[in-house]
TORBAZA-297193 format. One record per residue (C-alpha): x, y, z; residue number from 0. Coordinates in pm, whole numbers, plus 50000, padded with zeros to 5 digits. Layout:
! TORBAZA-297193
      X      Y      Z  num
      X      Y      Z  NUM
...
***
This chain:
! TORBAZA-297193
      X      Y      Z  num
  49993  49991  49983    0
  50294  50251  50111    1
  50492  50142  49769    2
  50145  50264  49539    3
  50124  50609  49700    4
  50518  50641  49714    5
  50463  50570  49321    6
  50130  50801  49318    7
  50308  51085  49417    8
  50640  51029  49209    9
  50352  51036  48968   10
  50226  51374  49115   11
  50553  51530  49147   12
  50638  51427  48749   13
  50356  51602  48636   14
  50375  51896  48842   15
  50744  51947  48708   16
  50664  51860  48305   17
  50416  52190  48348   18
  50597  52440  48578   19
  50849  52685  48476   20
  51048  52576  48202   21
  50746  52694  47997   22
  50743  53039  48113   23
  50923  53282  47863   24
  51035  53127  47646   25
  50853  53371  47421   26
  50948  53753  47457   27
  50553  53846  47490   28
  50392  53842  47782   29
  50144  53487  47847   30
  49929  53516  48133   31
  50027  53191  48334   32
  49902  52984  48692   33
  50063  53029  48971   34
  50138  52965  49344   35
  50228  53286  49523   36
  50359  53253  49849   37
  50409  53585  49954   38
  50452  53955  49797   39
  50662  54266  49920   40
  50826  54630  49787   41
  51144  54453  49939   42
  51393  54315  49699   43
  51585  54114  49912   44
  51359  53991  50165   45
  51159  53850  49817   46
  51490  53697  49757   47
  51568  53511  50078   48
  51170  53392  50046   49
  51213  53263  49705   50
  51522  53085  49854   51
  51386  52922  50097   52
  51100  52763  49847   53
  51402  52581  49631   54
  51529  52473  49933   55
  51235  52273  50064   56
  51300  52124  49740   57
  51059  52349  49452   58
  51295  52364  49259   59
  51143  52643  49034   60
  51014  52893  49277   61
  51116  53239  49162   62
  51073  53640  49198   63
  50800  53820  48975   64
  50910  54183  48963   65
  50646  54356  48798   66
  50750  54632  48604   67
  50417  54780  48671   68
  50458  54823  49030   69
  50700  54818  49283   70
  50632  54455  49421   71
  50800  54176  49409   72
  50592  53852  49417   73
  50710  53548  49531   74
  50583  53210  49334   75
  50627  52831  49234   76
  50573  52675  48943   77
  50368  52832  48605   78
  50071  52636  48481   79
  49854  52647  48155   80
  49572  52532  48382   81
  49453  52572  48706   82
  49410  52189  48869   83
  49806  52154  48797   84
  49853  52446  48986   85
  49626  52321  49273   86
  49774  52029  49297   87
  50126  52253  49357   88
  49983  52517  49633   89
  49821  52221  49829   90
  50230  52055  49873   91
  50340  52472  49945   92
  50110  52478  50205   93
  50222  52140  50362   94
  50542  52334  50492   95
  50515  52608  50763   96
  50558  52956  50714   97
  50395  52850  50379   98
  49984  52773  50473   99
  49798  53076  50308  100
  49981  53028  49955  101
  49710  53083  49690  102
  49660  53054  49297  103
  49721  53344  49088  104
  49714  53478  48813  105
  50004  53680  48658  106
  50111  53767  48290  107
  50504  53813  48273  108
  50756  53716  48016  109
  51116  53603  48084  110
  51264  53939  48110  111
  51048  53949  48444  112
  51133  53685  48640  113
  51454  53546  48882  114
  51488  53208  48950  115
  51567  53139  49314  116
  51817  52885  49140  117
  52025  53174  49022  118
  52018  53271  49383  119
  52213  53024  49539  120
  52568  53050  49593  121
  52849  52829  49425  122
  53206  52860  49437  123
  53396  52778  49090  124
  53749  52839  48939  125
  53732  53127  48633  126
  54001  53270  48443  127
  54001  53703  48453  128
  54127  53831  48135  129
  53968  54187  48218  130
  53871  54340  48515  131
  53713  54729  48438  132
  53490  55030  48644  133
  53177  54988  48394  134
  52980  54753  48279  135
  52935  54809  47949  136
  53425  54796  47871  137
  53327  54487  48094  138
  53098  54336  47860  139
  53296  54443  47538  140
  53598  54249  47708  141
  53323  53946  47694  142
  53172  53999  47346  143
  53545  53975  47197  144
  53617  53648  47389  145
  53282  53504  47221  146
  53368  53622  46886  147
  53714  53457  46941  148
  53519  53162  47016  149
  53462  53137  47407  150
  53095  53070  47350  151
  53121  53042  47796  152
  53240  53364  47893  153
  53019  53617  48084  154
  53073  53896  48319  155
  53072  53893  48691  156
  52940  54214  48935  157
  52961  54137  49278  158
  52703  54277  49535  159
  52999  54327  49768  160
  53205  54474  49511  161
  53040  54757  49380  162
  53224  54925  49081  163
  53452  54578  48979  164
  53318  54454  48662  165
  53483  54122  48573  166
  53572  53940  48229  167
  53589  53624  48278  168
  53630  53246  48094  169
  53437  52947  48200  170
  53317  52824  48534  171
  53511  52486  48724  172
  53450  52272  48993  173
  53853  52245  48977  174
  54164  52441  48973  175
  54318  52238  48751  176
  53995  52211  48480  177
  54063  52600  48480  178
  54439  52533  48446  179
  54361  52361  48152  180
  54140  52579  48048  181
  54361  52830  48063  182
  54600  52692  47829  183
  54375  52715  47536  184
  54293  53121  47638  185
  54643  53170  47663  186
  54711  53079  47274  187
  54427  53342  47180  188
  54674  53590  47279  189
  54496  53696  47617  190
  54675  53812  47917  191
  54469  53569  48241  192
  54477  53490  48611  193
  54291  53210  48728  194
  54055  53358  48981  195
  53856  53187  49270  196
  53534  53331  49274  197
  53197  53269  49499  198
  52899  53411  49321  199
  52519  53344  49152  200
  52431  53341  48846  201
  52185  53644  48901  202
  52542  53817  48943  203
  52691  53703  48613  204
  52566  53851  48280  205
  52639  53793  47905  206
  52585  54028  47609  207
  52295  53882  47530  208
  52057  53910  47838  209
  51774  54026  47811  210
  51716  54401  47945  211
  51392  54530  48062  212
  51395  54896  47995  213
  51212  55122  48202  214
  51139  55514  48129  215
  51330  55731  48301  216
  51041  55850  48589  217
  50976  55498  48668  218
  51427  55461  48692  219
  51387  55746  48946  220
  51106  55599  49175  221
  51306  55233  49161  222
  51655  55397  49252  223
  51479  55625  49569  224
  51249  55273  49683  225
  51606  55149  49731  226
  51701  55427  49947  227
  51649  55330  50335  228
  51423  55630  50614  229
  51654  55943  50626  230
  51549  55927  51004  231
  51721  55541  50990  232
  52067  55659  50837  233
  52330  55665  51111  234
  52630  55615  50901  235
  52749  55639  50489  236
  52659  55317  50367  237
  52777  55316  49990  238
  52503  55117  49815  239
  52261  55468  49979  240
  52525  55686  49855  241
  52607  55559  49463  242
  52231  55523  49435  243
  52132  55860  49606  244
  52418  56006  49355  245
  52259  55840  49046  246
  51874  55935  49100  247
  52043  56289  49152  248
  52255  56248  48801  249
  51896  56112  48668  250
  51607  56421  48792  251
  51865  56651  48683  252
  51885  56508  48337  253
  51522  56439  48276  254
  51286  56673  48126  255
  50984  56876  48300  256
  50733  56657  48171  257
  50873  56329  48327  258
  50973  56508  48611  259
  50584  56569  48667  260
  50501  56161  48639  261
  50720  56104  48907  262
  50478  56048  49246  263
  50450  56303  49499  264
  50717  56213  49792  265
  51031  56076  49615  266
  51155  56403  49574  267
  51057  56482  49947  268
  51264  56130  50013  269
  51588  56217  49783  270
  51620  56527  49962  271
  51613  56427  50345  272
  51896  56158  50204  273
  52130  56360  50041  274
  52149  56590  50326  275
  52127  56293  50580  276
  52446  56164  50403  277
  52598  56477  50343  278
  52568  56594  50733  279
  52732  56229  50826  280
  53090  56326  50521  281
  53425  56373  50690  282
  53632  56678  50600  283
  53959  56636  50487  284
  54059  57018  50599  285
  54012  57080  50979  286
  54139  56993  51266  287
  54323  56710  51423  288
  54138  56464  51628  289
  54406  56265  51749  290
  54749  56284  51879  291
  55078  56130  51698  292
  55093  55863  52026  293
  54734  55763  51968  294
  54796  55706  51665  295
  55099  55508  51671  296
  54914  55282  51969  297
  54639  55243  51704  298
  54904  55082  51392  299
  55055  54900  51706  300
  54715  54711  51729  301
  54642  54628  51411  302
  54980  54512  51399  303
  55221  54740  51161  304
  55515  54714  51077  305
  55735  54922  51230  306
  55812  55120  50964  307
  55437  55228  50984  308
  55513  55325  51324  309
  55764  55537  51311  310
  55682  55776  51028  311
  55323  55845  51210  312
  55520  56176  51327  313
  55618  56290  50941  314
  55197  56336  50938  315
  55135  56506  51182  316
  55416  56783  51077  317
  55247  56796  50758  318
  54962  56805  50879  319
  54991  57150  51091  320
  55183  57298  50758  321
  54908  57194  50527  322
  54602  57209  50765  323
  54481  56852  50622  324
  54391  56644  50906  325
  54668  56428  50944  326
  54480  56148  51045  327
  54284  56067  50727  328
  54643  56075  50572  329
  54793  55826  50838  330
  54491  55573  50814  331
  54498  55585  50427  332
  54872  55516  50430  333
  54798  55207  50615  334
  54479  55136  50406  335
  54739  55144  50073  336
  55036  54952  50275  337
  54860  54738  50504  338
  54989  54869  50766  339
  55334  54922  50639  340
  55402  54556  50556  341
  55420  54630  50170  342
  55231  54366  50082  343
  55094  54486  49743  344
  55272  54585  49375  345
  55462  54870  49579  346
  55771  54815  49729  347
  55923  54874  50061  348
  56199  55049  49947  349
  55994  55274  49690  350
  55888  55533  50025  351
  55549  55523  49862  352
  55253  55576  50125  353
  54941  55597  49920  354
  55020  55380  49620  355
  55088  55720  49397  356
  55115  55634  48978  357
  55397  55718  48740  358
  55306  56040  48532  359
  55235  55764  48258  360
  55164  55417  48424  361
  55083  55110  48186  362
  54916  54902  48410  363
  54929  54746  48807  364
  55307  54661  48823  365
  55596  54811  49100  366
  55763  55021  48811  367
  55392  55161  48796  368
  55433  55345  49099  369
  55613  55657  49205  370
  55922  55673  49457  371
  56029  55876  49640  372
  56359  55960  49778  373
  56298  55873  50203  374
  55998  55809  50434  375
  55970  56122  50482  376
  55952  56255  50133  377
  55725  55969  50090  378
  55471  56150  50339  379
  55524  56512  50198  380
  55419  56356  49811  381
  55106  56156  50034  382
  54990  56518  50117  383
  55080  56673  49761  384
  54882  56469  49615  385
  54576  56526  49837  386
  54619  56862  49827  387
  54462  56853  49457  388
  54154  56716  49550  389
  54132  56938  49811  390
  54241  57242  49693  391
  54595  57256  49840  392
  54927  57468  49707  393
  55206  57186  49697  394
  55507  57183  49939  395
  55864  57145  49769  396
  55865  57004  49371  397
  55579  56793  49320  398
  55591  56415  49205  399
  55519  56373  48820  400
  55198  56232  48834  401
  55078  56545  49062  402
  55120  56769  48721  403
  54853  56518  48524  404
  54578  56490  48813  405
  54557  56863  48890  406
  54415  56900  48503  407
  54094  56705  48638  408
  53822  56882  48608  409
  53709  56784  49016  410
  54056  56920  49094  411
  53971  57103  49399  412
  53682  57005  49441  413
  53691  56764  49704  414
  53619  56865  50032  415
  53550  56524  50228  416
  53650  56183  50258  417
  53389  55959  50149  418
  53383  56131  49823  419
  53775  55951  49693  420
  53573  55635  49607  421
  53530  55610  49261  422
  53852  55916  49209  423
  54181  55795  49473  424
  54072  55460  49360  425
  53805  55297  49080  426
  53542  55144  49402  427
  53270  55368  49518  428
  53336  55259  49928  429
  53744  55363  49899  430
  53658  55681  50165  431
  53344  55500  50332  432
  53565  55221  50373  433
  53884  55457  50529  434
  53652  55642  50829  435
  53445  55339  50844  436
  53726  55139  50880  437
  54118  55287  51026  438
  54015  55643  51124  439
  53682  55573  51379  440
  53917  55212  51536  441
  54213  55532  51534  442
  53976  55770  51741  443
  53863  55471  51997  444
  54223  55379  52091  445
  54310  55542  52441  446
  54641  55778  52443  447
  54933  55553  52589  448
  55201  55772  52865  449
  55467  55943  52681  450
  55688  55736  52892  451
  55515  55403  52771  452
  55532  55473  52387  453
  55911  55625  52443  454
  56024  55322  52614  455
  55849  55038  52382  456
  55996  55230  52063  457
  56367  55309  52209  458
  56344  54889  52288  459
  56223  54818  51959  460
  56516  55039  51786  461
  56776  54823  52001  462
  56612  54480  51847  463
  56612  54603  51514  464
  56947  54757  51523  465
  57014  54379  51565  466
  57228  54129  51303  467
  57036  53899  51155  468
  56948  53599  51368  469
  57194  53430  51114  470
  57465  53700  51085  471
  57475  53632  51500  472
  57816  53524  51671  473
  57900  53464  52054  474
  58024  53748  52084  475
  57608  53913  52060  476
  57523  53661  52288  477
  57508  53923  52639  478
  57358  54166  52428  479
  57110  53944  52301  480
  56996  53780  52709  481
  57019  54139  52790  482
  56721  54189  52498  483
  56496  53926  52642  484
  56576  53971  52964  485
  56471  54335  52927  486
  56099  54215  52741  487
  56050  53926  52991  488
  56135  54087  53344  489
  56135  54492  53274  490
  55945  54613  53034  491
  55518  54646  53173  492
  55262  54487  52957  493
  55129  54837  52833  494
  55459  54932  52720  495
  55491  54539  52566  496
  55139  54651  52404  497
  55332  54903  52213  498
  55561  54666  52036  499
  55507  54619  51643  500
  55469  54296  51478  501
  55800  54292  51311  502
  56014  54355  51647  503
  55761  54080  51925  504
  55868  53840  51557  505
  56242  53915  51651  506
  56254  53883  52017  507
  56103  53555  51931  508
  56361  53426  51681  509
  56633  53566  51915  510
  56495  53346  52172  511
  56491  53015  51939  512
  56863  53139  51888  513
  56924  53140  52232  514
  56747  52824  52283  515
  56949  52609  52034  516
  57294  52612  52328  517
  57402  52928  52356  518
  57272  52917  52678  519
  57503  52661  52780  520
  57811  52806  52591  521
  57740  53181  52821  522
  57775  52938  53106  523
  58082  52792  53050  524
  58219  53138  52986  525
  58061  53263  53278  526
  58245  52979  53500  527
  58580  53066  53343  528
  58531  53378  53355  529
  58472  53390  53690  530
  58809  53212  53770  531
  59142  53413  53930  532
  59427  53479  53703  533
  59634  53219  53670  534
  59925  53339  53899  535
  59654  53401  54188  536
  59536  53031  54196  537
  59530  52833  54487  538
  59498  52469  54579  539
  59097  52616  54685  540
  59029  52708  54407  541
  59092  52360  54218  542
  58737  52237  54250  543
  58584  52609  54083  544
  58878  52521  53728  545
  58754  52142  53788  546
  58381  52245  53757  547
  58454  52462  53454  548
  58569  52176  53244  549
  58335  51937  53315  550
  58130  52203  53166  551
  58259  52259  52855  552
  58348  51891  52835  553
  57934  51867  52818  554
  57952  52083  52518  555
  57919  51951  52172  556
  58247  52000  51902  557
  58046  52302  51759  558
  57956  52479  52084  559
  58296  52433  52238  560
  58448  52685  51915  561
  58249  52889  52056  562
  58416  52930  52407  563
  58621  53228  52354  564
  58829  53223  52718  565
  58912  52864  52675  566
  59284  52941  52696  567
  59230  53100  53068  568
  59080  52759  53204  569
  59397  52601  53028  570
  59623  52773  53212  571
  59458  52735  53512  572
  59454  52409  53509  573
  59791  52389  53444  574
  59825  52628  53739  575
  59680  52375  53967  576
  59869  52069  53825  577
  60231  52258  53930  578
  60099  52364  54314  579
  59946  51967  54341  580
  60345  51879  54246  581
  60473  52134  54519  582
  60248  51976  54820  583
  60428  51675  54756  584
  60762  51834  54675  585
  60746  52011  54996  586
  60556  51824  55206  587
  60679  51831  55592  588
  60758  51523  55847  589
  60675  51477  56239  590
  60990  51545  56398  591
  60871  51315  56597  592
  60923  51017  56421  593
  61225  50979  56211  594
  61174  50909  55886  595
  61274  50520  55824  596
  61557  50477  55643  597
  61512  50380  55255  598
  61686  49999  55142  599
  61871  49995  54829  600
  61726  49661  54781  601
  61414  49778  54789  602
  61210  49929  54593  603
  60935  50188  54656  604
  60592  50100  54598  605
  60557  50173  54211  606
  60182  50318  54283  607
  60381  50604  54440  608
  60560  50614  54083  609
  60335  50852  53939  610
  60468  51118  54170  611
  60752  51260  53988  612
  60811  51591  54162  613
  60873  51782  53857  614
  60596  51992  53910  615
  60460  51906  53543  616
  60067  51800  53596  617
  60015  51485  53666  618
  59922  51237  53422  619
  59821  50832  53369  620
  60144  50583  53294  621
  59993  50593  52938  622
  60037  50972  52941  623
  60350  50876  53081  624
  60515  50644  52801  625
  60338  50877  52541  626
  60562  51153  52622  627
  60842  51180  52364  628
  61115  51255  52648  629
  61051  50913  52706  630
  61196  50793  52415  631
  61544  50957  52440  632
  61588  50685  52708  633
  61658  51032  52964  634
  61598  50847  53331  635
  61562  51136  53644  636
  61858  51118  53879  637
  61647  50988  54158  638
  61344  50804  54202  639
  61157  50487  54119  640
  61279  50496  53794  641
  61655  50472  53899  642
  61607  50189  54144  643
  61511  50001  53818  644
  61814  50077  53640  645
  61990  49994  53957  646
  61954  49644  53967  647
  61887  49624  53576  648
  62253  49658  53516  649
  62358  49322  53801  650
  62135  49117  53622  651
  62311  49168  53284  652
  62643  49099  53414  653
  62528  48800  53596  654
  62371  48648  53296  655
  62698  48756  53047  656
  62909  48567  53366  657
  62687  48257  53331  658
  62735  48247  52948  659
  63073  48278  52996  660
  63090  47986  53196  661
  62976  47764  53027  662
  63118  47830  52694  663
  63521  47746  52886  664
  63363  47437  53014  665
  63272  47332  52682  666
***
């Protein structure tokens, strides 16, 4: 029984899909369709979310109808020529929570009027990028060129969070390897390319053959104003609101009076209110500074800045005073342009270019397309001179070559607010807004550190920076490195450590690792030897200290032993101790009450006493004694055990010789 129900359900769903949306909009003319309507709203994003949810519930033919005759977005599912088919679908939709009130409706539309929910699903692809443009028109021209060259899968991409760049791409691939193979074909056609990974929706793509709905100018104006928020709800400048308000204003100024009369009441008033609110939130470039140098430096360190970016901060405040421009604006802009002095883009540190300023005639975005300044300080001057073009401030000193070209722009001297730099200093309309939102706001919220803490941290950082690279360090640097580590660990306060740039902290850890590779053991040996008295001042009570130094030295590896710089002092100390021990043997006093027993010439001394030479030399083992060159010469001391051996050996030889002669005579 259950099996029959399952088969019936499959048949019903197959019927639904067979009659549903694929038939919609195949022609250019509008047609009447029976659809299941789930919602209606004036908010486009809300409509997208509802349609996506329907799609995820299994209704793959969910879509949004953008009614050209109203400002409404209808969330629909299916599209049928007969009402009975729509009835079966609406029964399925109503089973899901939140869609119990779905109903059947008749709508007249073409494929131009709908957005499929499946086209709203994000997916990540590898693509071949052949160009990026500031306008859709230019991107379409590149896409059309690629299509003409045989790349039928070429398309344009415009991402909602990248509000200026229009990408020209070829192909969509699930793996990078597939993209690399296809890129070889693109290369053969003479295109410069990059393999890029993008996450996007089908709705974010465009092609030259896409249908384009053209609205009358007054309707296009109202559509733009509809996308603007209520003026009272605006608390910060959002790039989408700023761009749409500027587009609406430009369009209104261009349309004829008879077209303006068709605009419904309240639309122009809303635009004016939004413009006034946005204008009130803008940040003037020329005004008194709202921050101090130490605050900016503390903020820079907090954001992971390189030391060079922290060090250059005072120069921004000096030029800010000279020009009347707010130094924190340019300083944060430099942070944005150079990644806080790390220079991770095309511009390199040695170019001293804090603002990404181009040369007079650049051909791309290569390092050589950017200006080079003589010193970091000169780079700051160039930065102020360049921004001065925008807001009408005369240059200081001789301007760089690019200055003369930019000065000829029709907008030169008219840009008085940071938020208006977008689209001019950089193509992205969010550029100036991001300086305030992502950088300056955080700077203003950073506490001002004490002058003592800032000076201490910078002085310490300077000391670390002056050290050689770790690979170039020698044992001579050991004490200095230890002092730096000790100062960081035990002297600097937490507030002072917090003001040390990231690259200096990295250097400290590298120095710490250098020490941990065994240089601490070397220093311990050096210290033990250094504490020993000079050889002439050594006494027998120092013997234990000498032996302790020797023991520590022997525990080092051969590589480490080489780095013990005062080993000669240890050797001299050992020789002196050996001399002192020899002197004690010779000068040992006898007991006056017990006269010394006379030595029997026939009775040799205990061989164990033979290691006391009494000659003041360092004691050695029997093996060491036999290896000495002087023993090989047969020279024996005049006294002691070896003299007795010589006496008895001579007598024995004479006795043997006499016996030999006697035996010969008897024969």
